[in-house]
VEXDRENSE-615995 format. One record per residue (C-alpha): residue number from 1; chain; x, y, z. Coordinates in steps of 0.05 Angstrom, whole numbers, plus 5000, padded with zeros to 4 digits. Each point is the difference from the previous one (the first is absolute). Last residue first. Layout:
// VEXDRENSE-615995
NUM,A,X,Y,Z $
...
This chain:
// VEXDRENSE-615995
303,A,4925,2769,1438 $
302,A,5053,5045,5014 $
301,A,5045,5060,4953 $
300,A,5066,5025,5023 $
299,A,5040,5049,4978 $
298,A,5069,5006,5026 $
297,A,5058,5070,5000 $
296,A,5074,4991,5015 $
295,A,5044,5045,5000 $
294,A,5073,4974,5011 $
293,A,5068,5002,5035 $
292,A,5063,4961,4982 $
291,A,5071,4995,5029 $
290,A,5031,4969,4934 $
289,A,5046,4921,5025 $
288,A,5030,4977,5058 $
287,A,4999,5014,5071 $
286,A,4944,5050,5007 $
285,A,4961,5038,5048 $
284,A,4942,5049,4998 $
283,A,4966,4972,4948 $
282,A,4935,5044,4971 $
281,A,4937,4985,4994 $
280,A,4940,5051,4986 $
279,A,4933,4971,4991 $
278,A,4935,5012,4983 $
277,A,4925,4964,5003 $
276,A,4936,4997,4959 $
275,A,4948,4962,5025 $
274,A,4941,4973,4943 $
273,A,4928,4963,5017 $
272,A,4967,5035,5060 $
271,A,5031,5060,4963 $
270,A,5050,5055,5012 $
269,A,5044,4956,5053 $
268,A,5048,5044,5022 $
267,A,5078,4971,5003 $
266,A,5064,5037,5036 $
265,A,5064,4961,5005 $
264,A,5076,5014,5016 $
263,A,5050,4951,4986 $
262,A,5063,4991,5041 $
261,A,5062,4951,4981 $
260,A,5049,4966,5020 $
259,A,5057,4968,4953 $
258,A,5050,4955,5011 $
257,A,5009,4962,4931 $
256,A,5069,4956,4997 $
255,A,5037,5017,4949 $
254,A,5072,4967,5008 $
253,A,4996,4973,4935 $
252,A,5024,4933,5022 $
251,A,5035,4962,4950 $
250,A,5033,5018,4936 $
249,A,4993,4942,4950 $
248,A,4929,4993,5013 $
247,A,4966,5057,5027 $
246,A,4973,4992,5074 $
245,A,4951,5044,5033 $
244,A,4977,5027,5058 $
243,A,4930,4996,5023 $
242,A,5000,5026,5067 $
241,A,4963,5044,5046 $
240,A,4942,5053,4981 $
239,A,4969,5031,5062 $
238,A,4932,5039,4979 $
237,A,4963,5051,5045 $
236,A,4931,5025,4984 $
235,A,4955,5069,5028 $
234,A,4936,4998,4980 $
233,A,4940,5051,4994 $
232,A,4932,4983,5000 $
231,A,4934,5031,4961 $
230,A,4930,4970,4975 $
229,A,4962,4967,5075 $
228,A,5037,5065,5048 $
227,A,5070,5012,5010 $
226,A,5021,4937,5003 $
225,A,5073,4989,5024 $
224,A,5053,4962,4970 $
223,A,5070,4970,5023 $
222,A,5032,4947,4946 $
221,A,5050,4951,5017 $
220,A,5056,4962,4948 $
219,A,5050,4955,5013 $
218,A,5038,4964,4940 $
217,A,5059,4951,4988 $
216,A,5026,4985,4936 $
215,A,5031,4932,4981 $
214,A,5063,4993,4962 $
213,A,4998,5013,4931 $
212,A,5045,4962,4941 $
211,A,5023,5027,4933 $
210,A,5018,4960,4958 $
209,A,5037,5028,4928 $
208,A,4974,5018,4943 $
207,A,5056,5043,4972 $
206,A,4959,5056,4979 $
205,A,4976,5007,5075 $
204,A,4968,4948,5041 $
203,A,4963,4942,4970 $
202,A,4994,4942,5044 $
201,A,4964,5041,5046 $
200,A,4994,4939,5060 $
199,A,4938,4994,5040 $
198,A,4990,5046,5053 $
197,A,4969,5002,5070 $
196,A,4960,5055,5040 $
195,A,4993,4997,5075 $
194,A,4945,5037,5041 $
193,A,4970,5031,5059 $
192,A,4940,5042,5003 $
191,A,4972,5057,5049 $
190,A,4932,5036,5012 $
189,A,4973,5048,5046 $
188,A,4938,5037,4994 $
187,A,4975,5051,5037 $
186,A,4924,5026,4998 $
185,A,4971,4947,5048 $
184,A,5050,4952,5002 $
183,A,5021,4956,4946 $
182,A,5057,4951,5005 $
181,A,5034,4980,4930 $
180,A,5044,4941,5010 $
179,A,5040,4966,4944 $
178,A,5045,4941,4983 $
177,A,5050,4995,4932 $
176,A,5021,4952,4942 $
175,A,5023,5039,4933 $
174,A,5021,4964,4936 $
173,A,5038,5019,4943 $
172,A,5018,4975,4940 $
171,A,5053,5032,4949 $
170,A,5008,5034,4939 $
169,A,4978,5065,5042 $
168,A,4956,5039,4955 $
167,A,5003,5078,4999 $
166,A,5070,5001,4972 $
165,A,5062,5058,5011 $
164,A,5070,4988,4980 $
163,A,4975,4969,4934 $
162,A,5038,4952,4972 $
161,A,4968,4945,5028 $
160,A,4933,5014,4992 $
159,A,4935,4991,5034 $
158,A,4931,5001,4982 $
157,A,4943,4975,5056 $
156,A,4988,4928,5013 $
155,A,5057,4971,5033 $
154,A,4941,4978,5059 $
153,A,4992,5029,5062 $
152,A,4966,4967,5063 $
151,A,4975,5024,5062 $
150,A,4980,4960,5060 $
149,A,4961,5037,5058 $
148,A,4984,4980,5069 $
147,A,4944,5027,5052 $
146,A,4984,5029,5069 $
145,A,4937,5049,5004 $
144,A,4988,5045,5063 $
143,A,4937,5033,5009 $
142,A,4978,5043,5060 $
141,A,4946,5061,4985 $
140,A,4948,4948,5002 $
139,A,5030,4930,5004 $
138,A,5037,4955,4965 $
137,A,5068,4968,5019 $
136,A,5038,4949,4980 $
135,A,4958,5010,4924 $
134,A,5044,4972,4949 $
133,A,5040,5021,4937 $
132,A,5014,4962,4939 $
131,A,5047,5032,4952 $
130,A,5009,4970,4936 $
129,A,5042,5036,4940 $
128,A,5020,5000,4927 $
127,A,5055,5055,4974 $
126,A,5006,5015,4930 $
125,A,5070,5011,4974 $
124,A,4998,5072,4969 $
123,A,4982,5023,4931 $
122,A,5050,5048,4963 $
121,A,5031,5061,4991 $
120,A,5079,5003,4999 $
119,A,5045,5052,5021 $
118,A,5073,5013,4981 $
117,A,5068,5049,5023 $
116,A,5054,4976,5037 $
115,A,5064,5048,4982 $
114,A,4983,5027,5084 $
113,A,4943,4976,5021 $
112,A,4936,5012,4954 $
111,A,4939,4946,5019 $
110,A,4936,5013,4967 $
109,A,4939,4950,5006 $
108,A,4933,4992,4975 $
107,A,4938,4956,5019 $
106,A,4957,4943,5011 $
105,A,4978,4960,5057 $
104,A,4945,4940,5004 $
103,A,4978,4971,5068 $
102,A,4956,4949,5019 $
101,A,4970,4988,5067 $
100,A,4953,4944,5028 $
99,A,4975,5011,5073 $
98,A,4990,4943,5040 $
97,A,4949,5027,5062 $
96,A,4990,4963,5073 $
95,A,4954,4954,5033 $
94,A,5022,4947,4955 $
93,A,5003,5034,4930 $
92,A,4956,5061,4980 $
91,A,5028,5026,4931 $
90,A,5024,5061,4986 $
89,A,5019,5022,4932 $
88,A,5048,5054,4979 $
87,A,5022,5022,4928 $
86,A,5072,5046,4996 $
85,A,5019,5052,4942 $
84,A,5062,5026,5005 $
83,A,5045,5064,4971 $
82,A,5065,5032,5014 $
81,A,5032,5048,4970 $
80,A,5075,4992,5026 $
79,A,5052,5061,5009 $
78,A,5077,4992,5008 $
77,A,5044,5057,4998 $
76,A,5071,4986,5033 $
75,A,5038,5062,5021 $
74,A,5001,4981,5072 $
73,A,5061,4953,4989 $
72,A,5039,4955,5053 $
71,A,4959,5017,5066 $
70,A,5030,4935,5043 $
69,A,4948,4946,5043 $
68,A,5039,4948,4954 $
67,A,4988,5031,4939 $
66,A,4942,5064,4988 $
65,A,4977,5038,4938 $
64,A,4969,5073,5005 $
63,A,4962,5006,4952 $
62,A,4925,4982,5010 $
61,A,4928,4989,4968 $
60,A,4941,4976,5004 $
59,A,4928,5013,4964 $
58,A,4953,4946,5024 $
57,A,4928,4988,4960 $
56,A,4953,4946,5043 $
55,A,4926,4982,4967 $
54,A,4968,4952,5041 $
53,A,4937,4942,4991 $
52,A,4971,4970,5062 $
51,A,4950,4948,5003 $
50,A,4955,4984,5055 $
49,A,4975,4924,5023 $
48,A,5031,5003,5068 $
47,A,5008,5068,5036 $
46,A,5067,5035,4989 $
45,A,5045,4975,5036 $
44,A,5050,5042,5042 $
43,A,5073,4992,4984 $
42,A,4996,5046,4951 $
41,A,4980,5055,5038 $
40,A,5054,5057,4992 $
39,A,5043,4965,4931 $
38,A,5040,4936,5004 $
37,A,5061,4977,4956 $
36,A,4997,4951,4941 $
35,A,5013,5044,4957 $
34,A,5077,5008,5011 $
33,A,5003,4923,4999 $
32,A,5066,5012,4973 $
31,A,4959,5048,4950 $
30,A,4957,5000,5034 $
29,A,4970,4985,5049 $
28,A,5025,4958,4967 $
27,A,5028,5038,4928 $
26,A,5060,5011,4985 $
25,A,5055,5053,4982 $
24,A,5070,4992,4983 $
23,A,5055,5052,5009 $
22,A,5052,5007,4974 $
21,A,5068,5031,5041 $
20,A,5054,4981,4958 $
19,A,5066,4974,5049 $
18,A,5065,4997,4958 $
17,A,5048,4941,5001 $
16,A,5067,5008,4962 $
15,A,5022,4966,4936 $
14,A,4978,5043,4954 $
13,A,4928,5000,5028 $
12,A,4977,4938,5048 $
11,A,4922,5011,5022 $
10,A,4974,5009,5066 $
9,A,4926,5003,4999 $
8,A,4974,5048,5065 $
7,A,4926,5014,5019 $
6,A,4936,4969,5020 $
5,A,4939,5048,5004 $
4,A,4934,4989,5023 $
3,A,4947,5034,4979 $
2,A,4933,5021,5049 $
1,A,4940,4961,5005 $
């Protein structure tokens, strides 16, 4: 669930085209779907009838700005303190499990880049999700789940077209996807593929321009190992590609996302009803935007 950055707004100043590197931050999974990313073991269903309440916090930062794969600045000062509250309920349906999720992000963002110095604090867009898990194989020490999910993100978050940074996106977003989770003894392998679709943002920048956004394709995989019944670690990889924007009166922004990310996770069950998760994520390669790292913590309560 990382912050997704897209950059580059072209304006006319004194008769010349200039590039103003602007960062619009939106929710999913967050976000331009940033908060619809999965964590390790998210693709394994919880028992039917179970409720879960989760609180996430992520401290995100970055300083290196990339455009078309080239580093154009290493003096950006980007930081985001992002908190999310999430509720999950599981139902038994058609021999499988249906999980309904609602996620509400909120936080603060600061960005300094050249002459640009802006900050914002607000609610992000609410994330609604339904995921269905079917136990294709359900044997002792060998379980395989296949599933499908749909995320819907209405533009409920705070958005100010005069701001360079926002937690709300001022557009609808939809993410259908398919996934699998294969548990073999202590090892768990998970994978998912999704496509993000976006409506237009009709209030982009102070001139209230219309911004269109191409679909974004995302692939994720998680490799987890249970050292004990109460402690596991995971290594995750995420690739996002697409999402190029087109701005009214300007044309293509040439800002296609092509980001590869690695994430490390450790989780411990503190009591039968509570779990604590720690995470570190880093961008390995960024085509356009700010290369980011984050440290995250997640607390979960089951009942």
